C-alpha positions as a printed NumPy array, in Angstrom:
array([[ -49.745, -111.855,  116.66 ],
       [ -47.046, -110.498,  114.645],
       [ -44.57 , -113.037,  112.987],
       [ -40.51 , -111.88 ,  113.029],
       [ -39.216, -112.157,  109.609],
       [ -36.125, -114.182,  109.884],
       [ -33.111, -112.558,  107.187],
       [ -30.552, -115.075,  105.962],
       [ -27.236, -113.537,  106.256],
       [ -25.438, -113.854,  102.926],
       [ -21.532, -114.068,  103.539],
       [ -18.968, -113.236,  100.725],
       [ -15.561, -114.757,  101.117],
       [ -13.619, -112.658,   98.286],
       [  -9.784, -113.609,   98.016],
       [  -7.653, -112.319,   95.56 ],
       [  -5.404, -114.84 ,   93.809],
       [  -2.114, -115.902,   95.118],
       [   1.364, -113.907,   93.781],
       [   1.747, -115.277,   90.224],
       [   5.257, -115.983,   88.393],
       [   6.371, -114.31 ,   85.7  ],
       [   9.284, -116.819,   84.802],
       [   6.98 , -118.612,   81.89 ],
       [   6.397, -117.05 ,   78.409],
       [   2.647, -117.818,   78.575],
       [  -0.523, -115.931,   78.657],
       [  -2.251, -114.406,   81.461],
       [  -4.712, -117.351,   81.592],
       [  -2.071, -119.653,   81.683],
       [   0.198, -117.784,   84.578],
       [   0.586, -120.152,   87.389],
       [   1.816, -119.168,   90.777],
       [   5.191, -118.737,   92.21 ],
       [   6.862, -119.964,   95.193],
       [   5.78 , -116.732,   97.439],
       [   1.999, -117.619,   95.989],
       [   2.045, -121.293,   96.912],
       [   3.172, -120.194,  100.438],
       [   0.533, -117.503,  100.845],
       [  -1.868, -119.289,   99.687],
       [  -1.243, -122.267,  102.148],
       [  -1.047, -119.556,  105.17 ],
       [  -3.882, -117.718,  104.439],
       [  -6.105, -121.159,  103.825],
       [  -4.69 , -121.995,  107.762],
       [  -6.205, -118.574,  108.745],
       [  -9.47 , -118.991,  106.833],
       [  -9.731, -122.47 ,  108.091],
       [  -9.624, -120.868,  112.215],
       [ -12.593, -118.973,  111.809],
       [ -14.642, -122.726,  111.007],
       [ -16.982, -120.531,  108.79 ],
       [ -19.339, -122.965,  106.846],
       [ -18.665, -122.76 ,  103.407],
       [ -21.592, -123.817,  101.13 ],
       [ -19.89 , -122.995,   97.456],
       [ -16.423, -122.499,   95.783],
       [ -15.886, -120.26 ,   92.708],
       [ -13.097, -119.2  ,   90.592],
       [ -11.932, -117.346,   87.918],
       [ -10.713, -119.802,   85.122],
       [  -7.   , -118.234,   85.349],
       [  -4.34 , -120.805,   86.224],
       [  -3.008, -118.851,   89.27 ],
       [  -6.566, -118.046,   90.611],
       [  -7.529, -121.868,   90.193],
       [  -4.311, -122.957,   92.215],
       [  -5.3  , -120.821,   94.886],
       [  -8.6  , -121.973,   95.483],
       [  -7.133, -125.651,   95.232],
       [  -4.76 , -124.815,   98.102],
       [  -7.74 , -123.359,  100.031],
       [  -9.854, -126.24 ,   99.304],
       [  -7.006, -128.421,  100.473],
       [  -6.493, -126.947,  103.864],
       [ -10.019, -126.128,  104.708],
       [ -10.215, -129.513,  106.684],
       [ -13.928, -128.916,  107.1  ],
       [ -14.934, -129.123,  103.311],
       [ -13.683, -132.098,  101.725],
       [ -16.976, -132.49 ,   99.653],
       [ -16.545, -128.747,   97.896],
       [ -15.256, -128.458,   94.609],
       [ -14.671, -125.467,   92.51 ],
       [ -17.154, -123.87 ,   90.128],
       [ -14.763, -122.104,   87.241],
       [ -15.789, -119.398,   85.29 ],
       [ -14.812, -116.631,   82.889],
       [ -17.132, -114.101,   84.433],
       [ -14.551, -114.258,   87.476],
       [ -11.668, -113.096,   85.063],
       [ -12.711, -109.836,   85.533],
       [ -10.194, -107.132,   85.934],
       [ -12.873, -104.215,   86.957],
       [ -15.227, -106.229,   89.319],
       [ -18.509, -105.554,   87.376],
       [ -18.591, -109.538,   86.161],
       [ -17.705, -110.832,   89.263],
       [ -20.555, -108.414,   91.298],
       [ -23.175, -109.422,   88.549],
       [ -21.652, -113.064,   88.912],
       [ -22.562, -113.201,   93.28 ],
       [ -25.801, -111.349,   92.558],
       [ -26.725, -114.218,   90.523],
       [ -25.839, -117.241,   92.641],
       [ -28.222, -119.467,   93.733],
       [ -30.075, -118.364,   97.016],
       [ -29.716, -121.642,   98.865],
       [ -26.025, -120.892,   99.382],
       [ -25.394, -118.54 ,  101.961],
       [ -21.614, -118.715,  102.468],
       [ -19.549, -118.511,   99.265],
       [ -16.068, -118.27 ,   98.532],
       [ -14.904, -116.336,   95.197],
       [ -11.659, -116.393,   93.871],
       [ -10.677, -113.117,   91.643],
       [  -8.153, -110.758,   90.716],
       [  -6.763, -107.48 ,   91.672],
       [  -8.995, -104.894,   90.259],
       [ -12.44 , -106.805,   90.646],
       [ -11.395, -107.131,   94.528],
       [ -10.125, -103.745,   94.875],
       [ -13.483, -102.297,   93.167],
       [ -15.559, -104.308,   95.269],
       [ -14.536, -103.595,   98.618],
       [ -15.276,  -99.826,   97.566],
       [ -18.754, -101.242,   96.327],
       [ -19.581, -103.23 ,   99.305],
       [ -18.272, -101.287,  102.194],
       [ -17.491,  -97.69 ,  100.825],
       [ -13.761,  -98.072,  101.804],
       [ -12.316,  -95.835,   99.037],
       [  -8.587,  -96.508,   97.914],
       [  -7.981,  -99.921,  100.074],
       [  -5.814, -102.079,   97.841],
       [  -6.285, -106.109,   98.035],
       [  -2.848, -107.589,   98.232],
       [  -2.283, -111.028,   96.446],
       [  -3.951, -113.478,   98.847],
       [  -5.592, -110.877,  100.529],
       [  -9.157, -112.198,  102.293],
       [ -12.27 , -109.9  ,  102.286],
       [ -15.189, -111.34 ,  104.081],
       [ -18.544, -109.486,  103.716],
       [ -21.591, -109.7  ,  105.817],
       [ -24.85 , -108.977,  104.249],
       [ -28.273, -108.38 ,  105.812],
       [ -30.444, -110.092,  103.13 ],
       [ -32.024, -113.248,  102.129],
       [ -30.962, -113.044,   98.559],
       [ -27.96 , -112.705,   96.657],
       [ -29.253, -110.312,   93.951],
       [ -30.383, -107.716,   96.919],
       [ -26.708, -107.11 ,   98.179],
       [ -25.528, -103.528,   97.939],
       [ -23.701, -102.9  ,  101.182],
       [ -22.549, -104.867,  104.051],
       [ -19.937, -105.292,  107.172],
       [ -16.628, -106.355,  106.101],
       [ -13.379, -107.391,  107.244],
       [ -10.077, -108.305,  105.81 ],
       [  -7.248, -110.422,  106.31 ],
       [  -3.81 , -109.58 ,  104.331],
       [  -0.685, -112.209,  104.475],
       [   1.771, -109.226,  105.848],
       [  -0.473, -109.321,  108.87 ],
       [   0.337, -113.011,  109.555],
       [   3.867, -113.414,  108.619]])
């Protein structure tokens, strides 16, 4: 009698931070969201909330605009009031290699995670995980990847969907 091997699906929800404000003379790490950024984050968090995805962990770059985006999402995700944001300098990455490494080192008991990051890391990871070339991820864009693996370290490529603010305005 042969037993079926069950593979746990890993789901990565990668979100580029919402639009930042250039109205302040602050360092890049301290740049806050703009009014449009706040509005887009509220809009996109309600879109994600409608999917009723079970989320096990939330991780964010330590940049102010990224943390603010994550906070708005958590505030608006109705089923996830007990989640908290884990901030990491590894997610303040503009190439995607540190973000990729961070994701591959997540605890395997987390099946679905939200990761808030930056422009080029999102653009580069969509290529790495999907094979799609030159797909630009706008501010507050949501990428949802599904990997047929049981360990985060095994993710390579998977199915993906994307949701961008302009499609919901």
